[in-house]
Each structure stands twice: as structure tokens, then as C-alpha cells.
C-alpha positions as CSV (number, residue, x, y, z in Angstrom):
1,M,0.2,0.1,-0.3
2,T,1.0,3.6,-0.6
3,I,0.2,7.1,0.7
4,A,0.8,9.3,-2.4
5,I,0.5,12.9,-1.9
6,N,-0.1,15.9,-4.8
7,I,-0.7,19.5,-3.9
8,A,-1.3,22.4,-6.2
9,V,-0.8,25.6,-5.2
10,P,-0.1,28.9,-7.5
11,E,3.6,28.9,-7.0
12,G,4.1,25.3,-8.1
13,L,3.3,21.5,-7.5
14,V,4.4,19.4,-4.8
15,F,4.5,15.4,-4.6
16,A,5.5,13.3,-1.7
17,A,5.3,9.6,-1.3
18,D,6.5,6.5,1.3
19,S,8.7,4.1,0.3
20,R,7.3,0.8,1.8
21,Q,6.4,-2.0,-0.5
22,T,4.1,-4.7,1.2
23,Y,3.3,-8.7,-0.3
24,T,1.2,-11.2,1.0
25,N,2.4,-14.5,1.4
26,A,1.1,-18.1,1.3
27,R,-0.2,-17.9,4.5
28,S,-2.2,-14.5,3.5
29,D,0.2,-12.5,5.8
30,V,1.1,-9.4,4.7
31,R,4.9,-8.7,4.7
32,V,7.1,-6.0,4.3
33,S,9.3,-6.6,1.2
34,S,11.2,-3.4,1.5
35,D,11.2,0.2,2.8
36,N,13.1,1.4,0.0
37,A,10.6,1.6,-3.0
38,Q,10.8,4.3,-5.4
39,K,7.2,5.1,-5.9
40,L,7.8,9.3,-6.7
41,F,9.1,9.8,-10.3
42,Q,10.8,12.1,-12.3
43,L,9.7,11.9,-15.9
44,G,11.8,14.9,-17.6
45,P,12.9,18.2,-16.5
46,R,9.3,19.8,-15.6
47,H,7.3,16.4,-15.1
48,A,6.8,14.0,-12.1
49,G,4.8,11.1,-11.4
50,V,3.7,9.2,-8.1
51,T,2.3,5.8,-8.3
52,Y,-0.2,3.5,-6.1
53,G,-1.7,0.2,-6.4
54,W,0.4,-2.9,-8.0
55,A,4.2,-2.6,-7.3
56,F,5.5,-5.2,-10.0
57,L,4.4,-5.9,-13.7
58,C,6.2,-9.1,-15.0
59,N,8.3,-9.2,-12.0
60,R,9.8,-6.0,-12.2
61,N,8.8,-3.0,-10.3
62,I,7.4,0.0,-11.4
63,H,10.1,2.3,-11.2
64,S,12.2,0.1,-13.6
65,H,9.3,0.3,-16.1
66,V,9.1,4.2,-15.8
67,N,13.0,4.5,-16.4
68,D,12.6,2.1,-19.7
69,F,9.7,4.7,-20.6
70,K,11.8,7.8,-20.1
71,T,13.8,6.8,-23.2
72,T,11.1,6.5,-25.3
73,I,9.6,10.1,-25.0
74,A,10.6,14.1,-26.1
75,A,11.7,16.3,-22.9
76,D,8.9,18.6,-24.3
77,L,5.9,16.3,-24.2
78,M,3.0,18.3,-23.0
79,T,1.9,17.2,-19.4
80,E,-1.3,15.3,-21.0
81,D,0.3,13.9,-23.7
82,L,2.8,12.4,-21.2
83,A,0.3,11.0,-19.2
84,I,-1.8,9.5,-22.0
85,A,1.7,7.8,-23.4
86,L,2.9,6.2,-20.0
87,A,-1.3,4.8,-19.4
88,K,-0.6,3.1,-23.0
89,Y,3.1,1.9,-22.1
90,L,2.3,0.4,-18.6
91,T,-0.7,-1.1,-20.0
92,V,1.4,-3.0,-22.3
93,Q,2.8,-4.5,-19.5
94,Y,0.0,-5.2,-17.6
95,N,-1.3,-6.9,-20.4
96,A,2.2,-9.2,-20.8
97,H,1.7,-9.7,-17.0
98,I,-1.5,-11.2,-17.2
99,E,-1.0,-13.2,-20.5
100,K,2.4,-14.9,-18.4
101,E,-0.3,-15.6,-15.8
102,Y,1.5,-13.7,-13.0
103,D,-1.7,-12.5,-11.4
104,K,-5.3,-12.4,-12.7
105,P,-6.9,-9.8,-14.6
106,V,-8.6,-6.8,-12.3
107,D,-12.3,-6.2,-12.6
108,E,-13.5,-4.3,-15.7
109,K,-14.6,-1.5,-13.3
110,S,-11.2,-1.6,-11.2
111,Y,-7.3,-0.9,-11.7
112,A,-4.0,-2.5,-10.9
113,L,-2.3,0.6,-10.3
114,A,-3.0,4.3,-11.2
115,L,-0.4,7.4,-10.9
116,L,-0.8,11.2,-10.4
117,I,1.2,12.5,-13.2
118,G,1.9,16.4,-13.3
119,G,3.9,19.5,-14.4
120,Y,4.5,22.2,-16.6
121,D,4.1,22.5,-20.5
122,V,7.4,24.4,-22.4
123,G,6.3,28.0,-22.1
124,D,3.2,27.9,-20.2
125,K,2.8,29.3,-16.4
126,Q,-0.4,26.6,-15.5
127,G,0.8,23.4,-13.9
128,K,-1.7,20.8,-14.5
129,V,-2.0,17.3,-12.5
130,Y,-3.6,14.4,-14.5
131,E,-4.5,10.7,-13.0
132,I,-4.2,7.7,-14.9
133,Y,-5.7,4.2,-14.7
134,V,-3.8,0.8,-15.6
135,P,-5.2,-1.0,-17.8
136,G,-6.4,2.3,-19.4
137,E,-5.3,4.8,-21.6
138,D,-7.3,8.0,-20.5
139,A,-5.9,10.9,-18.7
140,H,-8.5,12.8,-16.2
141,L,-7.4,16.3,-15.2
142,V,-7.2,16.6,-11.3
143,Q,-5.6,19.8,-10.4
144,T,-4.2,22.9,-12.0
145,T,-2.3,25.7,-10.2
146,D,-4.4,28.6,-11.7
147,E,-8.0,27.6,-11.3
148,R,-8.0,24.1,-9.3
149,V,-5.7,24.2,-6.5
150,G,-5.8,21.7,-3.5
151,A,-4.7,18.4,-2.2
152,A,-5.3,15.3,-3.8
153,W,-4.1,12.1,-1.6
154,R,-4.2,8.5,-2.8
155,G,-3.6,4.6,-1.8
156,H,-4.2,4.3,1.7
157,T,-6.5,7.3,2.2
158,L,-8.4,6.6,5.6
159,V,-5.9,8.4,7.9
160,V,-5.7,11.9,5.9
161,G,-9.0,11.6,4.8
162,R,-10.1,11.5,8.7
163,L,-7.9,14.7,9.1
164,L,-8.8,16.6,6.5
165,K,-12.6,15.5,5.7
166,G,-13.8,15.5,9.3
167,F,-15.0,11.6,9.0
168,D,-14.2,8.1,7.8
169,P,-15.5,6.7,5.1
170,R,-16.5,3.6,7.0
171,L,-19.5,5.2,9.1
172,R,-21.1,3.7,6.1
173,E,-20.7,0.1,7.3
174,L,-22.2,1.4,10.9
175,E,-25.6,0.1,12.0
176,G,-28.2,2.9,11.5
177,Y,-26.4,4.4,8.3
178,E,-28.8,5.5,5.5
179,D,-28.4,6.1,2.1
180,K,-29.4,9.6,2.5
181,F,-26.5,10.5,4.7
182,A,-24.4,10.3,2.0
183,K,-24.8,13.7,0.4
184,T,-24.8,15.1,3.8
185,M,-21.3,13.6,4.5
186,E,-19.5,14.7,1.4
187,T,-20.9,18.1,1.7
188,S,-20.3,18.4,5.1
189,P,-18.7,21.4,7.1
190,L,-16.5,19.4,9.2
191,D,-13.2,19.4,6.6
192,Y,-10.4,21.6,7.5
193,L,-10.4,25.2,5.8
194,I,-7.3,25.1,4.2
195,D,-6.4,28.4,2.1
196,Y,-4.3,27.0,-0.7
197,W,-4.5,30.0,-2.6
198,S,-2.5,31.7,-0.4
199,M,-0.3,29.2,0.4
200,T,3.4,29.3,-0.5
201,L,5.2,26.4,-2.4
202,Q,7.2,26.0,0.7
203,D,4.0,25.6,3.3
204,A,3.2,23.1,0.4
205,V,5.9,21.0,0.6
206,D,5.7,21.0,4.9
207,L,1.9,20.0,4.1
208,A,2.4,17.0,1.9
209,T,5.3,15.7,4.1
210,F,3.1,16.2,7.0
211,L,0.2,14.0,5.1
212,V,2.7,11.4,4.7
213,H,4.4,11.1,8.0
214,T,1.2,11.4,9.8
215,T,-0.1,8.1,7.9
216,I,3.0,6.4,8.6
217,Q,2.9,7.1,12.5
218,M,-0.9,6.6,12.6
219,Q,-0.2,3.1,11.4
220,R,3.0,2.8,13.3
221,F,1.1,3.4,16.6
222,S,-2.5,1.9,15.8
223,D,-3.5,-1.8,15.0
224,G,-6.8,-0.7,12.7
225,I,-9.8,0.2,14.3
226,R,-12.2,-1.2,16.8
227,M,-14.6,-2.1,13.9
228,S,-11.7,-3.5,11.7
229,P,-8.8,-4.7,14.0
230,G,-5.2,-6.5,12.7
231,V,-4.2,-3.8,9.9
232,S,-0.6,-3.9,8.8
233,A,1.5,-0.9,8.9
234,N,1.5,-0.8,4.9
235,C,3.1,2.6,4.7
236,G,6.4,3.5,6.3
237,G,10.1,4.0,5.3
238,A,11.5,7.2,3.8
239,I,9.4,10.1,2.2
240,D,10.2,11.2,-0.8
241,V,9.0,14.9,-1.8
242,A,9.5,16.8,-5.2
243,V,8.5,20.4,-6.3
244,I,7.9,21.5,-9.8
245,E,8.0,25.3,-10.7
246,P,7.4,27.2,-13.8
247,E,10.7,28.6,-14.4
248,N,12.9,25.9,-12.4
249,G,11.0,23.1,-13.4
250,F,11.7,19.4,-11.3
251,T,13.5,19.4,-8.0
252,W,14.2,17.0,-5.4
253,M,13.3,18.5,-2.0
254,R,13.7,14.8,-0.2
255,H,14.9,11.6,-2.1
256,K,16.3,8.4,-1.0
257,T,19.7,7.6,-3.2
258,L,21.5,4.3,-3.0
259,H,24.3,3.7,-0.2
260,A,25.9,1.5,1.5
261,P,25.0,0.2,5.1
262,R,27.0,1.7,8.2
263,T,29.5,-0.5,9.6
264,A,28.2,-0.6,13.1
265,T,24.7,-1.7,11.5
266,I,26.0,-4.7,9.8
267,F,27.8,-5.7,13.0
268,R,24.9,-5.3,15.1
269,N,22.4,-7.2,13.0
270,G,25.1,-10.1,12.3
271,E,25.4,-10.8,16.0
272,T,23.9,-14.2,17.3
């Protein structure tokens, strides 16, 4: 599972994500396979993408597929065209994955993985964020920096949703819930008032980092909710953060890199 964040403010775009990768073993236990997964990608000098959903296609992680995809595109590709091209590319990989029977196909109304992709077209001051679903070949506009500012959160959304929206969607499962409450919940005045129009890019970086960190820590300290206990901490690891500005393009704020473990750590883990 993943917590993926995008925030669009007038100054630019912010992307953030955790690094935990999990799988379900033969006993149906959820195991952590890595806390070093790359879920946030630079897609060019002015674009970024963050993924959630399946971590592998054809026995390769999504990061490796994205790296291959980047060699096939022009640096000045428009944001929407980039998103559509990546959707088509990953759908080809998904179809090969299913043909080789690595997994069963997802339902027609569902998806295997999805990505938020955003950036600036060359010469354009408007930042745009699109969402793509795999399998699929469409790109859906989510946010812009001039007309549709705000925050988008994907993956494990329950913690952030509780915090920002003021309620848990699992209220629908409680005794006494009626369908007529749905509209009231969605339009309720319980959500926090956040002025994205006046928010600086630095504050957007802080907010995105806070939302990822809060999700990780809430999973760390809790074991689900009383109605549904026993939930694994499927978000964790390092937090990657990147910004995209109309003039400066893509910049990493926080980014894990390959490194050798410290000698003391090796010695300690090797003790018996």
C-alpha cells in the first residue's frame, strides 16, 4: 500500500510518497518486502509522477518500467500527452503480465495501479496534474495551479481523509446508516479550511510531508480501528518529496539514494 500526495498551489506543484512495499505470502500474511521502494519519479525536466497500487508488472517494479518509458519520450512532451503515453506503455506491460499468468486480471471497473502525473508544458505558467489508471489509455485532469488548486491523496487514504475531511468513509458500515446520509457526509462542513490560494510552495512541501508522515505514524501506533482491527502498517520507510516550478522545473526536496549500510549496523544485525 502507498500514501501518495499531490498539492497544487499558485507557485507550483508538490508530490510526496512513502517507500514501503508489501506483499501477501502463502499464509495470507501481509509482509514488508522493502522500505526502499521508489514510488515518486522524475519524468523529465518539468514533470513528475507518483504511483500507487500494484508494485510489480512482469516481475519488475514500476520504477524500472518508468525508467524504460522515459527513454521513449521527448523532453518537451505536453503534460496530458505524457500521461496518456505512460498509461498506454504500462497497459502493454500489464497485458503481458496477465498473459504470463503472474496475476489474475482486475475487474473491468477496477485498476491494477494508477499514477498522478503533473508538471508544466514548455512556455506555460499553468501547472496541471492528471490521473491515469492501468489498464487504460485515458488521462483525467485532477488539479491545476491557477483554477483548481488543492490537495489530492491516493493509496491508503483513511488517515488523511479522517484528518482533512473530518470523517471516515467506513461510517457507511455502521448500524443505522442510511443512503440519504451520503450527500450530507460529502458536503458536510467538517473538513478543515485550508487556503491553498495563498499557500506558499514551502508550506505546500511542509503539508505534503506532514500528511505522509502522519499516515505512517498512525499506522505505526495503531492496529486498525475497533471495527476492523489487525491492519498491517503498510505505509512506511523514507518520505520522498519533489516540487515543480514554472521557471525552475523539477527539484527533489527529499530523495532516498543508494548507499552502503553503516558498519555498526552490519555488525549489530550480524550478532547471534
